Structure formats: structure tokens, C-alpha cells
C-alpha positions as CSV (number, residue, x, y, z in Angstrom):
1,M,124.0,105.5,105.2
2,H,122.8,104.1,101.9
3,G,119.4,105.9,102.2
4,V,121.1,109.2,103.0
5,L,123.5,108.8,100.0
6,M,120.5,108.0,97.8
7,R,118.7,111.1,98.9
8,I,121.8,113.3,98.3
9,F,122.3,111.7,94.8
10,S,118.7,112.3,93.7
11,F,118.5,115.9,94.9
12,S,121.9,116.5,93.2
13,L,120.5,115.0,90.0
14,V,117.6,117.3,90.0
15,S,119.8,120.3,90.7
16,W,122.2,119.6,87.9
17,L,119.7,118.6,85.2
18,E,116.9,121.0,86.2
19,P,114.0,120.6,83.6
20,D,115.7,117.7,81.9
21,S,115.7,115.6,85.1
22,P,114.1,112.1,84.9
23,F,111.4,113.0,87.4
24,L,109.8,109.5,87.6
25,F,113.2,108.0,88.3
26,V,114.0,110.6,91.0
27,W,110.6,110.1,92.7
28,A,111.1,106.3,92.7
29,F,114.6,106.7,94.0
30,N,113.5,109.1,96.7
31,T,110.6,106.8,97.7
32,T,113.0,103.8,97.9
33,D,115.4,105.8,100.2
34,A,112.4,106.8,102.3
35,V,111.5,103.2,102.8
36,I,115.1,102.4,103.8
37,L,115.3,105.3,106.2
38,S,111.8,104.5,107.6
39,W,113.0,100.9,108.4
40,C,116.1,102.2,110.0
41,S,114.2,104.7,112.2
42,L,111.7,101.9,113.2
43,L,114.6,99.8,114.3
44,K,116.0,102.7,116.4
45,K,112.5,103.5,117.7
46,D,112.7,107.1,116.5
47,K,109.1,108.0,116.2
48,A,109.6,111.5,114.7
49,Y,112.0,110.3,112.0
50,T,109.7,107.4,111.2
51,L,106.8,109.7,110.8
52,L,108.9,112.0,108.6
53,N,110.0,109.2,106.3
54,V,106.5,107.5,106.1
55,F,105.2,110.9,105.0
56,G,108.0,111.0,102.5
57,I,106.8,107.6,101.1
58,M,103.3,109.0,100.7
59,V,104.6,112.1,98.9
60,G,106.8,109.9,96.8
61,V,103.9,107.8,95.7
62,V,101.9,110.9,94.7
63,G,105.0,112.3,92.9
64,M,105.4,109.0,90.9
65,L,101.8,109.0,89.9
66,R,102.0,112.6,88.8
67,A,105.3,112.1,86.9
68,S,104.0,109.1,85.1
69,N,101.1,111.0,83.5
């Protein structure tokens, strides 16, 4: 539940603040929630959701690299 709430919060933050969003923070927050959700899906042995969230981690790392430049 924490990972889902984190994802809702970060997307809401981007929606409300638009161009003034702290993008590096949002990417880091999203990547952290992807790690949490990946762990949960691994425990439940849900391969599709694990793949989706591991992909989200990879996208998050790229997003953080781009936002930090």
C-alpha cells in the first residue's frame, strides 16, 4: 500500500506543480516506490508485475540521470 500511495503522491505533485515540479525528487520517489512494489510482487510471485516494476526502476534511473543534468 505504501508503494501505491507514493506513486499517487508523486504523479499528483507533477500534475499540480507542472513545470515547477521538483523532477529529480519525483524520479527518485517513483524509483523508490518501484523498488517497494517490485519486492512485493516478487514475494507474491507475480512475474508480470515484477517485470513492470523492474522496468520502472530502470526508467527511474534514466529519469534521475536526466533530471540531474
